[in-house]
C-alpha positions in Angstrom: 11.7 -52.3 41.1 14.5 -52.8 43.5 15.6 -55.9 41.3 16.2 -53.9 38.4 18.2 -51.5 40.4 20.4 -54.3 41.9 21.1 -56.0 38.5 23.6 -53.3 37.2 25.7 -53.9 40.2 25.7 -57.2 39.7 26.5 -57.0 36.4 29.4 -54.9 37.3 30.7 -57.4 40.3 31.1 -59.7 37.7 32.7 -57.7 35.3 35.4 -56.9 37.7 35.6 -60.8 38.8 36.5 -61.5 35.2 38.7 -58.5 34.5 40.8 -59.4 37.9 42.1 -62.3 35.8 42.8 -60.7 33.0 46.5 -60.0 32.0 47.4 -56.1 31.7 50.5 -56.2 29.8 50.5 -55.8 26.0 50.2 -59.5 24.2 53.0 -60.0 22.0 52.8 -58.8 18.5 53.5 -61.0 15.3 56.7 -62.1 14.5 58.3 -58.9 15.9 62.0 -59.3 17.6 61.9 -58.2 21.3 64.6 -55.8 22.6 67.0 -57.6 24.5 69.3 -54.8 25.8 69.9 -51.2 25.3 73.7 -51.4 25.2 75.1 -50.0 22.0 78.4 -49.3 21.1 79.8 -45.4 21.8 80.4 -45.4 18.2 76.6 -45.3 17.8 75.6 -43.6 20.9 77.6 -40.3 19.6 78.4 -41.5 16.1 79.1 -38.0 15.0 82.6 -38.1 17.2 83.6 -40.8 15.0 84.9 -38.4 12.3 87.3 -36.7 14.3 86.2 -33.6 13.3 85.6 -30.6 16.3 83.9 -28.7 14.1 81.4 -31.3 13.3 80.8 -32.0 17.1 80.1 -28.4 17.7 77.6 -28.3 14.9 76.0 -31.2 16.2 75.9 -29.9 19.8 74.3 -26.3 19.1 71.7 -28.1 16.4 70.7 -30.3 19.7 70.7 -27.4 22.0 69.1 -25.0 19.5 66.8 -26.5 16.8 63.4 -26.0 16.9 62.3 -29.5 16.7 64.2 -30.4 19.6 63.2 -27.5 21.7 59.6 -28.4 20.9 60.0 -32.1 21.6 61.4 -31.0 24.8 58.1 -28.9 25.8 56.1 -32.2 24.8 57.8 -34.2 27.2 57.2 -31.5 29.9 53.6 -31.5 28.9 53.5 -34.9 29.2 54.6 -35.0 33.2 52.6 -32.7 33.9 49.5 -35.0 32.9 51.3 -37.6 34.7 51.5 -35.4 38.0 47.8 -34.8 37.6 46.9 -38.4 37.3 49.3 -39.2 40.5 47.6 -36.3 42.6 44.0 -38.2 41.5 45.4 -41.2 43.6 45.1 -38.7 46.5 42.4 -37.6 48.7 41.0 -33.9 47.7 41.4 -31.5 51.0 40.2 -27.9 50.6 39.7 -25.2 53.1 36.6 -22.8 52.3 34.4 -20.4 53.8 30.4 -19.7 52.3 27.3 -18.0 53.4 23.9 -19.0 52.4 21.2 -16.7 52.8 17.8 -18.4 52.7 14.3 -17.1 53.0 11.9 -20.1 53.4 8.6 -20.1 52.1 5.1 -20.3 54.8 4.9 -24.1 53.9 8.5 -25.3 54.9 9.5 -22.9 57.9 10.1 -24.5 61.0 8.4 -23.2 63.9 10.2 -19.9 65.3 12.5 -19.9 62.2 10.4 -17.7 60.1 11.8 -14.6 58.3 15.2 -14.6 56.2 18.6 -15.7 57.7 22.2 -16.2 56.7 24.3 -19.4 57.7 27.8 -19.3 57.9 29.8 -22.3 57.1 33.6 -22.8 57.1 36.5 -25.4 57.5 38.1 -28.6 56.1 36.6 -30.6 53.4 38.1 -33.9 52.4 36.7 -35.9 49.2 37.9 -39.4 48.0 37.1 -41.9 45.7 37.9 -45.4 46.8 39.5 -46.8 43.4 38.4 -50.2 43.9 38.9 -51.6 40.3 41.8 -50.0 39.9 40.4 -47.2 37.2 42.6 -44.4 38.5 45.7 -46.9 38.8 45.0 -47.3 35.1 44.7 -43.5 34.2 48.1 -43.0 35.9 49.6 -45.9 33.8 48.7 -44.7 30.9 49.9 -41.3 31.8 53.2 -42.9 32.7 53.4 -44.6 29.4 52.2 -41.4 27.6 55.4 -39.7 29.0 57.9 -42.5 28.1 56.4 -42.1 24.4 57.2 -38.6 24.4 60.6 -39.2 25.6 61.6 -41.7 23.0 60.0 -38.9 20.6 62.1 -36.6 21.6 65.1 -38.7 21.3 64.2 -39.5 18.1 63.8 -36.0 16.9 67.2 -35.5 18.5 68.7 -38.3 16.2 67.2 -37.1 13.3 68.6 -33.5 13.7 72.1 -34.9 14.5 72.1 -36.9 11.2 70.8 -34.1 9.5 73.0 -31.8 10.8 75.7 -34.0 9.8 74.3 -34.5 6.3 74.2 -30.7 5.5 77.9 -29.9 6.9 79.0 -32.6 4.2 76.8 -31.0 1.5 77.9 -27.9 2.4 81.4 -29.1 2.4 81.1 -30.6 -1.0 79.7 -27.6 -2.4 82.6 -25.6 -0.7 84.9 -28.3 -2.7 83.3 -27.8 -6.0 83.3 -24.1 -6.0 87.1 -24.3 -5.3 87.5 -26.8 -8.6 85.9 -24.3 -10.8 87.6 -21.2 -9.4 90.7 -22.9 -10.3 89.3 -24.5 -13.4 88.2 -20.6 -14.8 91.4 -18.8 -13.5 93.3 -22.0 -15.9 90.7 -21.3 -18.8 91.6 -17.5 -18.4 95.1 -18.2 -19.2 94.4 -20.8 -21.7 92.1 -17.7 -23.4 94.3 -15.2 -22.9 97.5 -17.2 -24.3 95.0 -18.1 -27.7 94.1 -14.6 -28.0 98.0 -13.7 -28.5 98.6 -17.0 -30.7 95.4 -15.7 -32.9 97.1 -12.0 -32.6 100.5 -13.7 -34.0 98.9 -15.6 -36.3 100.1 -19.3 -34.4 96.3 -20.3 -34.0 93.4 -20.7 -35.9 89.5 -18.9 -35.3 88.4 -22.4 -34.6 91.0 -22.9 -31.6 90.2 -19.1 -30.2 86.6 -20.2 -30.3 87.2 -23.5 -28.4 88.9 -21.6 -25.8 86.3 -18.8 -25.6 83.6 -21.4 -25.1 85.4 -23.8 -22.4 86.2 -20.3 -20.7 82.5 -19.2 -20.9 81.1 -23.0 -19.8 83.0 -22.6 -16.3 82.0 -19.2 -15.6 78.6 -20.3 -16.2 78.6 -23.1 -13.7 80.6 -21.2 -10.6 77.8 -18.9 -10.1 75.2 -21.7 -9.7 77.7 -23.4 -7.5 78.3 -20.6 -5.6 74.4 -19.9 -5.1 73.7 -23.5 -3.8 76.9 -23.0 -1.2 75.4 -20.1 0.0 72.1 -21.7 0.4 73.1 -24.7 1.9 75.2 -22.8 4.5 71.7 -20.6 5.1 69.8 -24.1 5.3 72.2 -25.5 7.8 72.2 -21.9 10.1 68.4 -22.5 10.3 68.7 -25.9 11.2 71.4 -25.1 13.7 68.4 -22.6 15.4 70.3 -19.5 15.1 69.1 -16.0 14.9 67.4 -14.4 12.0 70.6 -12.2 11.4 73.5 -15.2 11.9 70.9 -17.1 9.1 71.2 -14.3 6.8 75.3 -13.5 7.4 75.9 -17.8 7.0 79.4 -18.0 8.3 79.2 -21.6 9.0 82.6 -22.8 10.6 84.3 -25.5 8.3 86.9 -28.1 10.1 88.2 -30.7 7.9 87.7 -31.7 4.3 85.9 -34.2 2.6 88.9 -36.3 1.8 90.1 -36.3 5.4 86.4 -36.8 7.2 85.9 -40.1 4.5 89.2 -41.9 6.1 87.2 -42.4 9.7 86.9 -46.0 10.7 84.3 -48.6 9.2 81.1 -49.0 10.7 81.5 -51.3 13.7 81.2 -55.0 12.7 79.3 -57.6 14.6 76.6 -55.1 15.7 74.0 -57.3 17.2 70.0 -56.9 15.2 68.8 -55.9 18.8 70.1 -52.5 18.3 67.1 -52.0 15.7 64.9 -52.8 18.5 66.6 -49.8 20.4 65.9 -47.3 18.0 63.8 -44.4 19.5 60.9 -44.6 17.3 60.4 -48.5 17.7 60.9 -47.8 21.7 58.3 -45.0 21.0 55.9 -46.9 19.7 56.2 -50.0 22.1 55.0 -47.3 24.8 52.3 -46.1 22.8 51.0 -49.4 22.5 51.5 -49.3 26.6 49.5 -46.2 26.6 46.4 -47.8 24.9 46.7 -50.8 26.9 46.0 -48.8 30.0 43.5 -46.9 28.4 41.5 -49.7 27.4 41.7 -50.8 30.9 40.5 -47.4 32.4 37.6 -47.4 29.7 36.6 -50.8 30.9 36.7 -50.2 34.7 34.1 -47.4 33.9 31.5 -49.9 34.1 32.2 -50.4 37.8 30.4 -48.5 40.4 32.5 -46.0 42.1 32.7 -45.4 45.8 33.3 -41.8 47.1 33.6 -40.6 50.7 33.6 -37.0 52.0 34.3 -35.4 55.3 33.8 -31.8 56.7 35.0 -30.6 60.0 34.4 -27.2 60.7 32.0 -24.7 62.2 28.6 -23.2 61.4 26.9 -20.2 62.5 24.2 -17.5 62.1 26.9 -15.1 62.9 30.1 -14.9 61.2 31.9 -14.0 64.3 30.6 -17.0 65.9 32.1 -19.2 63.5 35.1 -20.7 65.4 33.4 -20.9 68.8 32.9 -24.1 70.3 29.3 -24.1 70.1 29.5 -23.8 66.2 31.7 -26.4 65.6 30.3 -29.5 63.1 31.6 -32.3 61.4 30.2 -34.4 58.9 31.2 -37.8 57.2 29.5 -39.0 54.0 30.0 -42.2 51.2 28.3 -42.4 48.1 27.9 -45.4 45.9 27.3 -44.6 42.0 26.9 -47.2 39.2 26.5 -46.2 35.4 22.9 -46.7 34.0 22.2 -44.5 31.6 25.4 -44.0 30.9 26.4 -47.5 30.1 26.2 -46.6 26.0 28.3 -43.6 26.4 30.8 -45.9 27.9 30.3 -48.6 25.3 31.5 -46.3 23.0 34.4 -45.5 25.0 35.5 -48.6 25.3 35.2 -49.3 21.4 37.2 -46.3 20.8 39.9 -47.4 23.3 39.8 -50.8 21.7 40.3 -49.2 18.0 43.3 -47.4 19.5 44.8 -50.5 21.1 44.3 -52.1 17.6 46.2 -49.1 15.7 48.8 -49.0 18.1 49.9 -52.6 17.8 49.9 -51.8 14.0 52.1 -48.9 14.2 54.4 -50.9 16.4 54.6 -53.8 14.0 55.2 -51.1 11.1 58.0 -49.4 12.9 59.6 -52.8 13.4 59.3 -53.7 10.2 60.4 -49.9 8.6 63.4 -50.5 11.4 65.1 -53.5 9.3 63.7 -52.3 5.9 66.0 -48.6 6.9 69.0 -51.2 8.0 68.7 -53.0 4.9 68.5 -50.2 3.0 71.1 -48.4 4.7 73.7 -51.2 4.5 73.3 -51.5 0.9 73.5 -48.0 0.2 76.7 -48.0 2.2 78.5 -50.7 0.3 77.7 -49.1 -3.0 79.2 -45.5 -1.9 82.0 -47.0 -0.7 82.7 -48.6 -4.3 81.8 -45.8 -5.9 84.1 -43.7 -4.3 87.2 -46.5 -5.2 86.3 -46.3 -8.6 85.9 -43.0 -8.7 88.9 -42.2 -6.8 90.9 -44.4 -9.6 89.1 -42.5 -12.6 90.2 -39.4 -10.9 93.5 -40.3 -10.8 93.9 -41.7 -14.2 92.1 -38.7 -15.9 94.9 -36.3 -14.0 97.7 -38.6 -15.8 95.7 -38.1 -19.0 95.3 -34.6 -18.9 99.7 -34.3 -18.0 100.2 -36.5 -21.4 97.8 -34.8 -23.4 99.8 -31.1 -21.9 103.2 -33.1 -23.0 101.9 -34.2 -26.3 100.2 -30.9 -26.8 103.4 -29.0 -26.7 105.4 -31.2 -28.6 103.0 -30.9 -31.3 101.7 -34.5 -31.0 98.3 -33.8 -30.0 95.6 -31.2 -31.3 94.1 -28.1 -29.0 90.9 -29.9 -29.1 92.4 -33.1 -27.2 93.7 -30.8 -24.9 90.4 -29.6 -24.0 88.9 -32.8 -23.9 91.3 -34.0 -21.4 91.3 -30.9 -19.2 87.2 -30.9 -19.1 87.1 -35.0 -18.7 89.7 -34.5 -15.5 87.4 -31.8 -14.2 84.1 -34.2 -14.2 86.3 -36.8 -13.0 87.5 -34.5 -9.8 83.9 -33.2 -9.5 82.7 -37.0 -9.4 85.0 -37.5 -6.9 83.8 -34.9 -4.4 80.2 -36.2 -4.9 81.3 -39.8 -4.3 83.3 -38.6 -1.3 80.1 -36.9 -0.1 77.9 -39.8 -1.0 80.0 -42.2 1.4 79.8 -39.7 4.4 76.2 -39.9 3.7 76.1 -43.4 3.5 77.4 -44.0 6.7 75.3 -41.7 8.5 72.2 -43.1 6.9 73.7 -46.6 8.3 74.2 -45.2 12.2 70.9 -43.7 12.0 69.2 -46.9 11.0 70.7 -48.8 13.6 69.3 -46.5 16.3 72.7 -44.4 16.9 72.8 -40.8 18.0 70.7 -41.3 21.5 71.4 -43.7 24.5 69.2 -44.8 27.7 71.9 -42.9 30.1 71.5 -39.7 28.2 67.8 -40.3 28.5 67.9 -40.5 32.2 70.3 -37.6 32.5 67.7 -35.5 30.6 65.1 -36.1 33.2 
C-alpha cells in the first residue's frame, strides 16, 4: 500500500524535473515579422492633427473621452488590473485575526475523566497560512494575469484608434453632405429663376410648351433630390453625435461644429514616405494578439503545475480558554505550527482535462496571432491601393468638373446668341452639377482613404500615451 502512495509523488517529481528545463516563452510563429521598435512618426500617433483642423481635433478628443466603446474598454482594463492584484496577493501569506467559540457535549464513550458534560471553548488570535510555490504555479498564474492585463490595454488602444478613425470618417461624410446640400440648394435657386423666366417667355409667346416643360421637370428633379440630401445630412449628424458620446438631448439637437471644408482638408501633406513595415507589428490589435498568446502560454504552464504536490504551512498564535474573560491571560496562551503536503490522486483526470483545454487555448492564440499579422499586412496593402486610387480619381474628377464648368459657361453664351438650344443649356447644367457632386465625393473619398492608411499602419496610439494612461 505504501508503494502505491509514493508512486504519484515520484511521477510529480519527474514531471517537475522535466518542466524545469522547458522554455516558458512562446515559440516563434511561422513566418511572422517581429516588431523591432514601437517608434512611429508623430503623424501616425495623432494623425488627425495633420489635417490642421481644430474642429476635427476637438471632435476626436471628445470621442476619445466620452465614446461608450472607449469607456467600456477602460473599465475592462480596470477589471484586469484587479485580477492581477489578486494574483499578486496570492504570492503572500494569508494572515487573519479571529475569535470563535466551540460548544461541545462529548458522549460517554469519548468524554475524558472529570470532563463530562457540556463545555464551551473560546479561541482567538492570529492565524497564518502560506502555500510554498515550489513549482512556480502561483507565479505562472500571476504571469497569466499580467499578460491578460497587457492584452486588455492593447485592446483599449485598438478601440481608441478605431473610434478616432470612425470620428474622422463620419466628420468627412458630414462635410460631404453639407457640400452636396449647398450645391443642390444653389442649383434649385437657379432652376427657380430659369422656370420663372421660361414662364414669362411662354406667356409672351417667345418660348414653346416643350421648353417650359423641360424647365419644370429639371426644377422638380432638383427639388426631389434636395430633401433626401438634407435627411442624410441630419442622419449623419445624429450618428456622429452618438459616436461622440453625447447626451440624448444633444443627439436630437445635432449641432456638430464644422471647420475647414473638404477642399481645404484634402490639401494636407501626403502620407509620410519611407515608413517601415515594422510599423504594422506595432498595431494595437497585433500586440493584443501577441499578449493573448503569452497569456495562453502562462495559463498552460499553470495548469501543468497542478500535477505537482502542494506544500502548505499554517500557524496560530493566540489564546484558548473555557472562559471568554480569561482568553488574554498568560495561562490561556497557545500556538501551533503545521505543514501539509497534498498530492492529487483522484483529481489527476480533471487536471488532464484542464491541461488539454489550456493546450487548445494556446493553439488558438497562436493561430489568432498569425492571423492578426496577416490581416495587418492585408489591410495595409488594401489601404495603400485605395489611397492611390482615390488620389488619381480626385485629379481626374477635378479636371472633369473644371471642364464642365467651362462647357456650361460657353453654352450660356451660345444660348444667348441663339446658337445653342435650351435643351443644350439644360444638359450642360445637368452635367456640371453631376461633375461637381462627383468632385465632392472624390474629395471625401480622398480623405477617407488617408484615414484608412493611417489606421492600417497602426496610427492613432503610442506606447508613451499607453504608459500615461496607466
